[in-house]
Every structure is written in structure tokens, then in C-alpha cells.
N, C-alpha and C positions, 0 to 999 in steps of 0.2 A: 504494500500500500504506500502511496505517496503522501508524505506529511506536508500539509499546507504550510507555506511560509508566512501566512497572514496572521498567525497566532500572536495575540497581544503579548504573551509571556516571552516570546523570543524576538518580536519585531519592533516593540516600542519600549521606550524608557519609562517603565512603570514604577520603578523604585522611587520613594520619596513621600512628601507630605501632601495630603489632599485636605482641603478645607471647605466648609459651607455651613449653612444653617438648614437643618432638616426640620420638617413639620413636627409639631408637638400637639397632642390632644388637649393637654391641660396647662400649657404654658405658651409663651410667645415664640417658641422655636428652640431647637437644640443646636447650639453652636458646636460644631464638630470638627476636630482635627484628627486625621487618621494617617499614621505613618506606616507604609509598607516597606519592609526591609528585605534585602536579597536573600537572607537566610530563612525566609518564610515565617518570620515573626512579625507582629504588628504592635503598635502602641496607639491607643486611642484616648483622647481627652474630650469630654463632653461637658458643656455647661447648659443647664436648663434655664433659659433666659427668664428672669423674674422669679425663679424658684431656687436655684442653688447650683453649686459646683465650684470649680471644675472637678469632675470625677475622672480618675485615670484608670485605664484597664489595659491589659496586654494579653497576648496569646499567640497562637500559631494560625496559619492559614494554608489552605490547599487550593491548587488549581484544578479545575474540572478537565475532562478529557479534551475539550476544544481548545484549552489554553486561553480562554477569554473571560472566564468567570473565576473569582476567588471567593472562597467561603472562609470567613473568620470564625475561629473557635475560641470563645471566651472562657476564662477560668471557672465561671459559674455554670458552664455547660450550654449556654445559649450560643446561637450562631447568627451570622449575618452574611449575606452574599451580595457581591457587587460585580457588574460587568466592567471590565477594564478597557478603556479606549485611550487614544492619544490625549494626555493631559487631563483626563477626567475619569472618575469612576461613578457608576450609576447604581443606586440601590435597587435590589431585586426583591420581589415578594417571596413567600414560602415555596412557591412553585417555580422559582427562578425566572419569573417573567418581570421585565423591566417595569417599574412603577412609573406611570405617566406623569410628566410635570418636571419643569426645570428645578423645582425645589428639592428634588431627590438626587441631585447631582453634586458631587464634591469635586473641586478643581484644584489642580496643582498650583 
């Protein structure tokens, strides 16, 4: 089988810090900083605007078979998945479908 060269994991500069404000059900937004490291670890800092923080967490992540989606595994057992594109990562829902809306995008 031929391996596609378009994989985010191998074709773009994905390592680094992504920032944005994600939607929040009971606050004014979740100010988010997510750092993806080459060794498949991550560091995340979130502040619930008007509520509290920052809260720091870290863990490891895995790439899916397509090399385009990372799934973060937090210490408490929770997970979060993002599609990795050039200069941005996009939050995915539980079924790995992109959540519509610019507010679900973190930018380098």
C-alpha cells in the first residue's frame, strides 16, 4: 500500500502552542493554551473566563491511522480529539466529527 504524503503528522509543522477561546456552557469562554510536543506529550492551560483558573493539565496523545487526528489522554482518564491542519487544530466531537464554528479552532 502507498502511504499518503499529505498526512499532517509528517507534512506540517504541528509541534508547538495553539491558543483560542473555546465555548463554555456556564461561563464567558474557556481561554485555552495547548502545547503539543514531539514526544507525544501535551501541556494544557485553561482559564474559565469569569469563573477561575488557570488550570494546568498534561498527558500523552496518539495519532489516528490517517495521521490527521490527535487524541489527548488526560490524567483523569478523559480524552479530547483535534484535527491537525497547517497552523490550526480543530476540536472534534465524540465521534471524531469536526464541530462546526470558528470558535472551536485553536491557532498557533
